[in-house]
N, C-alpha and C positions, 0 to 999 in steps of 0.2 A: 908392637909385635905380638904381645899377649892377646890383645883384642882380636887381631887377625886370626890367630890360632884358635881362639875360642869360637869365633864365627865359623871357621872351617869345620871344627868338630861338631858344632851345633847343626850345620848344614848336612854333614855326613850322617849324623844321628837321625835327623828328620827324614832324610832320603831312605835310610835303612828301615825305618818304621813304616813309611808309606809304600814301600815296594814289597812288603810281605804279602804272600798269598792269603786270601781270606779262605779259611778252611770251611767247607760246607759239609754238614752231616749227611750220611747216606740217606737218612729219612727225607731230607729235602732234595738231595741230588737226584733221587729216583723219580720224583714227580714229573709227569709229562708223558709224551708219546715216544716210544722206542721201537724202531723197525728192526726185525730180525735179519741179520746179515750172514750168519754162519755158525758152525760148530767146530770144536777142536779140542786139543789138549794143551792149553796155555797160549795157543795162537790159532788163528782161523785156518783150519785145514780142509774144510769141506763147505764151500759156499752152497747155500741151499737154494733149490729151485722153488721151494715153498716160500711164499711171501705172506707175512703177517706183521701186525704191530701189537704191542702191549701198551696200554695207557694206565699209568699209576695215578690214582686220584688221592687227594688229601684225606678222604674219609676211609682209607684202607680198602678201597674198591679197585680191582684190577679188571680192565676191559681188554679182552683178547679178541682181535678181529682178523680173519683171513681175508686177503684181498680178492681171491678168486670167487669165493662163495658169498662174501659179505656178511657171513654169520658172525655174531658177537656173543662171546661167552663172558658172563660176569661172575667173578669170584672174589673172595676176600683175601687179603694178604696181611701179614703182621710181622713185626720185628721181635725176634726172640731176645731174651735177656743177654745173651752172648753177642748180640749185634748182627746175627745172621737173619736173612730174609726168609720167611716161610710163606710159600705160595702154593695152594693146592695140595698141601701136605708134604711138599718137598722143600728141603732146606738148602739155601744157597748162600755163598759168600759173594758179596757184591764188590766189584772193583771198577772204579770210574777213571777214565782217561779223557779229559775234556768232553767231547760229545760222543764218547763210546762207553758202553757198559759191558762188563764181562760178568756173567753169572756162573759161578763154579759150584757144582754139586758138592754138598758136604757129607751127607750120610748115604751115598749111593755108589754103587759100582756100575759104571757105564762105559761104553766104548769111547765116547767123547765126553769128557768131564766138564767142558765149558760151552756156554752159549754166548754169542756176541750180538750186541744190538747197537744201532746208531740212532742218536736223538733226532727226531723229526721236529722241525721248527714250525 
């Protein structure tokens, strides 16, 4: 009986360890292409007719491309000591939900405080 209980406890412990989510740092999670889907204040309130994507590269380069014109703007981004993203002189708090990214303005007063993106695979 003790052996059976010990095996069950060992099995439960093993399952609890293997089921934990692997936390990914924002510096890794942001890498890749993100399509702009809308703006809002905590939730998407105004889907945009403007279509563009941002591509964050490992070497701190951000490629910003508009679909309609095909123009690509290259700029640098960096992570501040407090964990915020700084891109083009604007500071953002990044929030990730699976394949969605929310960028919240930190030091700005804007009508819409959040921008929303969906990962492009």
